[in-house]
C-alpha positions as CSV (number, residue, x, y, z in Angstrom):
1,X,-0.6,11.2,6.9
2,X,-3.0,10.9,3.4
3,X,-1.1,7.5,3.6
4,X,-2.1,6.5,7.4
5,X,-6.2,7.5,6.6
6,X,-6.0,5.7,3.8
7,X,-5.0,2.6,5.3
8,X,-7.3,3.5,8.4
9,X,-10.2,3.7,5.6
10,X,-9.8,0.5,3.8
11,X,-9.0,-1.4,7.4
12,X,-12.5,0.0,9.0
13,X,-14.7,-0.8,5.6
14,X,-13.9,-3.6,5.3
15,X,-13.8,-4.8,9.6
16,X,-17.3,-3.1,10.7
17,X,-18.8,-5.7,8.2
18,X,-16.7,-8.5,9.1
19,X,-17.3,-7.5,12.7
20,X,-21.2,-7.3,12.7
21,X,-21.5,-10.3,11.3
22,X,-23.7,-8.9,7.9
23,X,-21.8,-10.1,5.4
24,X,-24.7,-13.1,5.1
25,X,-26.9,-11.2,4.6
26,X,-25.4,-8.7,2.4
27,X,-23.9,-11.5,0.3
28,X,-28.1,-13.0,-0.1
29,X,-29.1,-9.8,-1.5
30,X,-27.3,-11.5,-3.9
31,X,-24.4,-9.5,-3.5
32,X,-21.4,-11.9,-4.4
33,X,-17.8,-11.1,-2.7
34,X,-16.2,-10.4,-5.8
35,X,-18.4,-7.1,-6.5
36,X,-18.3,-6.1,-2.2
37,X,-15.2,-6.2,-2.0
38,X,-14.8,-4.4,-5.4
39,X,-17.3,-1.2,-4.6
40,X,-15.9,-1.3,-0.7
41,X,-12.1,-1.2,-2.6
42,X,-13.9,2.1,-5.2
43,X,-15.2,3.7,-2.4
44,X,-11.8,3.9,0.0
45,X,-9.8,4.3,-3.4
46,X,-12.4,7.7,-4.4
47,X,-12.2,9.2,-0.6
48,X,-8.5,8.8,-1.2
49,X,-8.4,10.4,-4.3
50,X,-10.7,13.4,-3.0
51,X,-8.1,13.8,0.2
52,X,-5.4,14.2,-2.3
53,X,-6.5,16.3,-4.9
54,X,-8.4,18.6,-2.4
55,X,-4.5,19.1,-0.8
56,X,-3.1,19.3,-4.2
57,X,-5.7,22.2,-5.1
58,X,-4.5,23.8,-2.3
59,X,-0.8,23.5,-2.8
60,X,-1.4,25.1,-6.5
61,X,-3.6,27.5,-5.2
62,X,-0.7,28.7,-3.3
63,X,2.0,28.1,-5.3
64,X,0.3,30.7,-8.0
65,X,-0.6,33.1,-4.8
66,X,3.3,33.1,-4.0
67,X,4.5,32.2,-8.1
68,X,6.6,29.8,-7.5
69,X,7.6,27.3,-9.7
70,X,7.0,24.2,-8.1
71,X,3.5,22.9,-10.0
72,X,4.5,19.9,-11.5
73,X,6.8,18.3,-8.9
74,X,3.0,18.8,-6.7
75,X,1.6,16.7,-9.7
76,X,3.5,14.2,-9.5
77,X,4.0,14.6,-5.5
78,X,0.3,13.9,-5.5
79,X,-0.2,11.4,-7.9
80,X,2.7,9.1,-6.5
81,X,0.6,9.7,-3.2
82,X,-2.4,8.9,-4.5
83,X,-0.7,5.0,-6.3
84,X,1.4,4.1,-3.0
85,X,-2.8,5.1,-0.9
86,X,-4.4,2.5,-3.1
87,X,-1.7,-0.1,-2.5
88,X,-2.6,0.7,0.9
89,X,-6.2,-0.1,1.0
90,X,-5.7,-3.1,-1.6
91,X,-3.3,-5.1,1.6
92,X,-5.1,-3.6,4.4
93,X,-8.4,-5.0,3.3
94,X,-6.6,-8.2,2.0
95,X,-5.3,-8.4,5.5
96,X,-8.7,-7.5,7.7
97,X,-10.2,-10.1,5.5
98,X,-7.7,-12.8,6.5
99,X,-7.8,-12.0,10.2
100,X,-8.4,-10.0,13.2
101,X,-8.2,-5.9,12.5
102,X,-6.0,-5.6,15.9
103,X,-4.2,-8.2,14.0
104,X,-4.0,-6.7,11.1
105,X,-2.8,-3.6,11.9
106,X,0.3,-4.8,13.7
107,X,1.2,-7.3,11.4
108,X,1.6,-3.8,8.9
109,X,3.4,-2.6,11.8
110,X,5.8,-4.6,12.2
111,X,5.7,-7.9,9.4
112,X,6.6,-5.2,6.4
113,X,9.2,-5.3,3.4
114,X,11.5,-2.6,4.6
115,X,12.0,-4.0,8.3
116,X,13.1,-7.2,6.6
117,X,15.9,-5.9,4.2
118,X,17.3,-4.2,7.4
119,X,17.4,-7.7,8.7
120,X,19.1,-9.0,5.0
121,X,21.7,-5.9,5.2
122,X,22.4,-7.0,8.4
123,X,23.2,-10.6,7.6
124,X,25.4,-10.0,4.5
125,X,27.0,-7.5,6.7
126,X,27.6,-10.4,9.4
127,X,28.5,-12.5,6.9
128,X,30.6,-9.9,5.0
129,X,32.5,-9.4,8.3
130,X,33.8,-13.5,8.9
131,X,30.7,-14.9,10.3
132,X,30.0,-17.5,7.1
133,X,27.7,-19.9,9.1
134,X,25.9,-22.1,7.7
135,X,23.1,-20.7,10.3
136,X,23.5,-17.3,9.7
137,X,23.7,-18.0,5.6
138,X,20.2,-19.7,5.7
139,X,18.6,-16.2,7.8
140,X,19.9,-14.0,5.2
141,X,18.1,-16.0,2.3
142,X,15.4,-16.5,4.7
143,X,15.1,-12.8,5.0
144,X,15.8,-12.3,1.4
145,X,12.7,-14.3,0.7
146,X,10.5,-12.0,2.7
147,X,10.9,-8.9,2.0
148,X,10.4,-10.4,-1.8
149,X,7.1,-11.2,-1.0
150,X,5.9,-9.1,1.3
151,X,4.6,-5.8,-0.8
152,X,6.2,-2.6,-1.1
153,X,4.3,0.6,-0.6
154,X,6.2,2.8,-2.4
155,X,8.5,0.5,-4.8
156,X,10.0,3.8,-6.0
157,X,10.8,5.8,-3.1
158,X,14.5,5.8,-3.5
159,X,13.8,6.8,-7.4
160,X,11.9,9.7,-6.5
161,X,13.3,11.2,-3.6
162,X,15.3,14.3,-4.6
163,X,11.6,15.2,-6.3
164,X,10.4,15.2,-2.6
165,X,13.5,17.2,-1.6
166,X,14.0,19.8,-4.2
167,X,10.3,20.1,-5.4
168,X,11.7,19.8,-8.9
169,X,11.0,16.6,-11.5
170,X,13.1,15.7,-14.5
171,X,11.6,14.5,-17.7
172,X,13.8,11.4,-16.6
173,X,11.5,11.1,-13.6
174,X,8.1,10.8,-14.7
175,X,8.3,7.0,-15.8
176,X,8.4,6.2,-12.4
177,X,5.1,7.7,-12.3
178,X,4.0,5.0,-14.7
179,X,5.9,2.5,-12.7
180,X,4.0,3.4,-9.9
181,X,1.2,2.4,-10.9
182,X,1.5,-0.5,-12.9
183,X,3.2,-2.2,-9.6
184,X,-0.1,-0.7,-7.4
185,X,-2.6,-2.7,-9.9
186,X,-0.3,-5.8,-10.1
187,X,-0.6,-5.4,-6.3
188,X,-4.4,-4.5,-6.1
189,X,-5.4,-7.3,-8.6
190,X,-3.7,-9.4,-6.1
191,X,-5.0,-8.6,-2.7
192,X,-8.7,-8.5,-4.5
193,X,-8.8,-12.4,-6.0
194,X,-6.8,-13.3,-2.9
195,X,-10.0,-11.2,-0.3
196,X,-12.3,-13.0,-2.8
197,X,-11.4,-16.2,-2.6
198,X,-11.5,-15.5,1.7
199,X,-14.9,-13.8,1.8
200,X,-15.9,-17.0,-0.3
201,X,-14.9,-19.4,2.4
202,X,-16.1,-17.4,4.7
203,X,-19.5,-17.3,3.1
204,X,-20.3,-20.8,2.9
205,X,-19.1,-21.1,6.8
């Protein structure tokens, strides 16, 4: 639920300004697009951090009251959810600068890495079953390319799903939080610079 809310916050922040046509007024304060987009991202990120912290604090209090030894797993899951929400916010904000919010939501729901990975697995299965036509092999490569291009919101979901189900964190699993943070920083930086470039073009239109 928090992940959907994070995406909604990012979409609202960008679309409300773009649709109300107030960006030209904002940019003539002067306020460069880079500063405006960065502050919008940080605002949405702080809201997501606050909500994740609120839920984590409530869960920790309950675990202390009920004497449940799951506190490390709660911290792990909360941090991972926050990192995922940052990636969602950055990606949604980028799409909101490129297209209408309704189209952005549709794009996120339909065109995602997981869907094209499923298509790739289907194509690979058909090829292994004996259908090795050129069309199917090209289609499999095309699905694989789209899977690599589109961002993964939870890049290490398969590695951390044991924590979600067992509420136990092994020492070797904490490294995936670092990997997730590095991935979301890279994704956010890419979305930020591409979003700034898009806003600068719109600024001069």
